[in-house]
C-alpha positions, 0 to 999 in steps of 0.5 A: 086380974092376970097379966096378958099372955106374952109370947115367950122370947126366943131363946138365943145360945149362950156364948160358950155353946156357940164358942164350942161349935166354933171350935168343931168347925174350926177343927174340922176345917183345919184338918181339911187344910192340914191334908193338902199334900194329899190328894185324896180328901180333896178328889170330892170337892171337884179337883179343887186343891190348894196350891202351894199346899204349905200355905194351907197346913199353915191355915189349918194349924192356925185353925187347929189352934183357934179351936184349942182356944175356943173350947179353953174360952167356952170354960172360962167366963172371963175369956168368952168374951174378948175371945168370942168377939176375937172369933167374930172377926176371924168368922166375918173376914174369913166368910167376906174372903170366901165370898169373894173368892167364889164370885171371882174368876179365879181358875181355882174355883169349884165348878158350880153346882159340884159338891166342892162348890156347895162345900164352900158356900156351906162353910162361909154361910157357917163362919157368918152364922157363927161370926153373927151370934159371936158379934153380940159379945161387942154389943155386950162390952158396951152395956 
């Protein structure tokens, strides 16, 4: 008698793949933030421009450093779990900050429906998804 056919479990991306995707996202976000002093990159974001720009550049530098750490950890089995845990915290906190900011009455928020608004929404969702995928490292540490 043969075993009943079961549907295969959906495959989840490995931690190293998630870390590399997160590194690529961090490089893009970091580059956009490093470009804060120049108005050209921000013209398409509905005139959103961080002021004072020095804080955005510092955040951009932090994102570039995070990207390097994520990329390196993706190739080191011993570093993957703690780095994924830290990245999960960073991504989920960043999502919460962006979500609160988008739903506030701040003057610097791009108008609803504009490219800038869509860009912030997309970044927030990507950060949340990466944070959830990386949060698996917390469950793995309990077992």
